[in-house]
C-alpha positions, 0 to 999 in steps of 0.5 A: 230103286225104291226110295225108303223115305216114300216106299216104306211105312215108318213103323220102326221107332228109333229111341232118341231119348232127348227128353221131351224134344224128340223122344222117338223118331219114326223111321222106315225099317231099312233106315232103322236097320242101317242106323243100328248097324252103322252106329257104334255099339257103345253110342246111343242112337240119340248121340249118333243122330246128333253127331250125324246132324253136326257132321252134315252141317260141317260137311256142307259148309266145307263143300261150299268153301265156307271155312269161316262157318266151320271154324265158327261152328267148332269154336262155338261148340268146343271153344277156341282151343279146338284149333290149338290157338286163337284166330290171331295166332293162326293168322300170325303163324309162319307158313313154310314155302313147302321146301322144309328140310330140302336144303338139309337133304341137298347138302347130304347128297352133295357130300362125296 
């Protein structure tokens, strides 16, 4: 199977519009077509590229089991309210034993 990164020329250009940082990204034609098909119609290629970069970082952190990095990244980008509370509130939250509602159902079944 051919590798699009090495087997194709990078003649296609993805306009990223990031204002001087990366204006256009040279891409193989097959990857250019994939990006154009995969991104939402209303999302610019620049936002799609940035979102893909963030998604990759978060997914790699999750796979490594580095949840502190995931929490820190999301907190840095979106603020601490992304989790619905502060770390202290999350750590102090009550955790159920997994039988929530079981006693209620047991009582209902025990009725004659």
